[in-house]
C-alpha positions, 0 to 999 in steps of 0.5 A: 547953425541948424535951421529946422523945419517947423509947422504949426497946427492951430487948435482954434481955442488959443492952443497950438501944436508945433511939429519940428524936424531936422534938428534932433535924431537925424540918423533915424529915417524920420523924426519929429519933435511935437510940442503943445504948451510945455508938453514935448515928445520926440517920435522917431521911425526906422525901417529895415531896407529889406524884409526878412525872407518868408515874411507875409505880414506887417512887422510893425512895432510901436513903443511909447515911453514917458520919462519921469524927468519930463515931470521933474520926478524920480522913478520908483524902485531900487534902481531909480530908472525907468523899467518895463512899460506901464499899462498906460504906456502899453495902452498908448502904444496900442492906440497908435499901432491900431491906427497906423498898421492898416495904412502900410502897403499890403505887400510891404513887409520890412520891419518898422519901429516907431518910438515915441518918447515923452521928454517934457510934460506940464501936467495940464495937457494929456500926452497920449492924445498927441502920440498918434500925431507925432508918430504919423508926422515922423513917418511923413518926413521919412521915405517909408511907404505909408498911406497916411498921414493920420492923427489921433485926438481925444474928444471929451464932452463937458456940460454937453460941449465937445472938447478936442484934446481936453486937459486933465482937469476938463476930462474929470468933468466929462461924461464922454472920453473917446480917442479917434484916429483917422486919415484925412478921408476915413476914420480908422480907430475909435476907443473910449468910455462914456456914461450911457450915451446914445448911438447918435451922440457917439457918432456926433463925437466921431464927426467932431473928432474927424474935423479936427484930424483933417486939420492935423493931416493937412499940416503934415502934408505940408511938412512932407512937401517942405522936407521933400519926402513926397516920393517914398523908397522902392521896395520889392518884398513879395515874389509872386507866381501868377500862374500858381495863384490862378491854379490855386484859385481854380482848384480850390475856390469851389471846394472852399466856398462849399465849406464856407457856406455849409453852416458848420458851427464847429470851428475846429471841424471847419478848419480841418476841412479847409486844411484838407482842401489845401493839403489835397492841392499840395499833394500833387507837388514834390517835396522839392517844389513845395520847399520852393513854392509851399509858402506861396501856396499857403498865401494864395490859399489864404486869399481864396478862403478870404474871398470865399467867406466874404462872397458867401456872406455878401451874395447869399447872406451865409456866415461860416457857422450858418447864422444870419447876419444879425443873429447871436450865438446860443448863450448860457450863463451860471452864477455862484459857480465857485465857492471860494471867491466872493462872487463868480460867474460863467458866461458862454456865447457860442464857442467863447467862454469866460469864468470870472471871479470877484474879490472884495477887499479893503482900503489896504488892497487898493492898487497904487498908480505911480505913472509919470503924470498919473498918481493915485489909487485904483479901487476897481480892478479888472484883470483878463487872462487868455491862456493858450488852451482857450483856442486849443493851442499846445504852447506854454502860458507866459506872462501878460502881454499887450493883448491881455492889457488891452482887452482887460482895459476895454472891459474895465472901462465898460463896467467901472462907471456902474460901480457906486461912487461911495462903494466902500470895498475895493473890487478885483474882477478876474476873467479867465477865458476858457474858450475863444472864438469871437470876442472874449473881451465882450464875454468878460463884460457879461461875465463880469456883470454877473459875477459882480451882482453875484457878489452883492455889489450894488452896480447901478445897472447890468452891462452887456457887450457885443462884437460887430463886423463888416464885410465890404468889397472896394468898388461895391455898394453891397455890404454886410454888418455882422453881429457877434462875429467869429474869430475868422470873421474878425480876421477876414473882415473889414471892421472889428467893432465892440460896443458895451452898454446898459439898457440906457446907453453905451458905456464903452466902445472899441473900433478898428476899421481896415477898409477905406471909404466907410461912411457914417451911414454904415457906422450908424447902421452898425451901431443900431444893429449892435444895440439890438444885439446888446439888448438880446444879450442883456436879456440873457444876463438878467434871466440868469440874475436879474439884480445884485444879491441883497447881501454879501457872501458869508465869507466876504469881508464886512465894512462899516464906515465912520466919519469923525471930526478932523481933530480926533484923527490923531487920537484914533491913530495914537503915538506911532500908530499905537492906538489903532494897532492895539484896536486891530490886535484886540478885535481882529478888524482891519481899521483904516483912516484918512482925512477927506474934505476936512473930516476923518473917514474910517473904514472898519473891516472884519470877517464877522459882525462882532469884530466890527462892533467891538472896533466901532465901540472903541473908536466911538469911545475915543472920539466921544466928548466926556459929558458930566452926568454920563455913566461909563464903564472904565478900567482901573489903571492905578490905585493910590492911598487917596483913590483910584485912577480910572480910564473911563474913555480911551486916553481919558483918566479920571480920579475916583476919590476914596470918598466917592467909592462907597457910601460908607467910610473907607480907610483904604481903597482895597477895603472896597475890593478895587484893584488895578485892572478891574473894570467898574462903572463910574459916573462923571460928576465934574470937570475942573474948568481950569485943569480939565481934570475929571472927577468920578464917582462910584457911590452915586451908582450904588443905592444909599443905605437907609439910616437906622 
């Protein structure tokens, strides 16, 4: 009989999380089954014993997978089995990866694979908020070197109250949705969206999250003790040459510092200058020595670059491109650049540029979401593309990767709450990054705002975004918060902090912290400095286009909406869709109908007003209630000896008796010149109360001849 080790986390609201190890997947280096309610996920971790020779980075791979069986569902598609990761699964992987990656030792380079699999779900609790805890617990019960534990929690704010790990239903009511990852001592990662909250409110949510995470970390420490994995495996993944390290520093530091503090704003010229210094140092060695020591020299030289750049900022306040720490690069923007899309904009900030387009569609263009726990349709889409030429790289462009999904999601969250709730169009925003040196996701937010306004989308308020950085050396009180960071400042710095918002507050944020001991005071300063930068960029946006255009572009689809009684939905659709399809063929409009809150909601879309008006008139005729005394324009459907049957409303025929055709006596209907297919005006003069049959008259609309 297996006796697993189980630890329980009390959440304080009656809910609990259990961590169980020693029962499943025992051949992995570490495995934990996490359970909360009826939600269960297995996290496993495996690490190679040795690093691949020449590896000088952390080869971590995190995978998160949701089984359709976990919620009693079949997968879609022909194969009926799980396929490639969904965007939701990719975003969950990224959340876990970003919290774990900084906590592996700097000199640990063995491949590490973290797999998190959702095996059971109840549709109540949100599993993505538990994945980070499960992954960290699996590392905690392994002998893999890791400076954790960590945990992640979601914070939602409902009616002013902060809720840890809210349910699906609770989150729908929240005006704040952020995910926070942290160790017992430090926050490592923040990401989320919100409805124009203040910097102080965001900080408060982070503090609430950290207090909950401390409880999770403490239980994991107890779990590590219980399984006896307090001592981690030995490793030796780096062979160093301290004499060579010293020679590189002595020969290159001053030269590198001079370039780092020169204020050259051209990225490629700076990189060429740095490369020349490294190559000059390497030139003194033979090919045989470089074959043995070349990669070490590259690594030591990279350390010199990092130190010189950081010291230039901390000691002299000089950034790589010569800006002050709170200075934003030059910005220019242009709207209506592309004639084909329904809206477009170019936004350029320094050496980062986004060309963004907006396409407006109808209900048939909605994105269908069919994830394990989330089903529905998405009416606001944002896609982000990062081609290699944007950084001057000579390589082929492949499919969309995790980076594109993550950056696009951040921009999507920044803008989506600014789309009016009842907006009739489906919207697709596409951002193509044409240049990149600094945050392209924030350029996407700015270009997206302009393109939406250019398309005539009545967004609530313009949104801008900025990427912040931080330089802080361990053991020093001195630090620098950097506004609008460059790519190198992101790579060599200690924090990458993106904030988007309107003039009234924050709409989305993403933070990655790579240094221990970052206080809330520093975070507060960074947020306030980010607000100043956001307002500056927002001013540049509104200088280009102050508000949405009054009308859509001429070639954009036009949409009219109608509300009809529920009982008329079937009449509009017709048997097998015959009526609605016929109207679409005749008018050229696209008509969609659905039941919402007990009524029928119809959208009529067309490229011109005539098509929409024709379809609207037809639908109104279908749902119209025949009224005695009303005059209708009808079509003769059949001619009988005793009269003609006239369709005066769609699906409603009435008898025009021969005696009601004309004031004069007729022997046959044909005498009046009436034949099948003719359109004539008739008046509804009676409705049989028993049979519901309609009696029509034409003669009452004709002047009665005077008697001689």
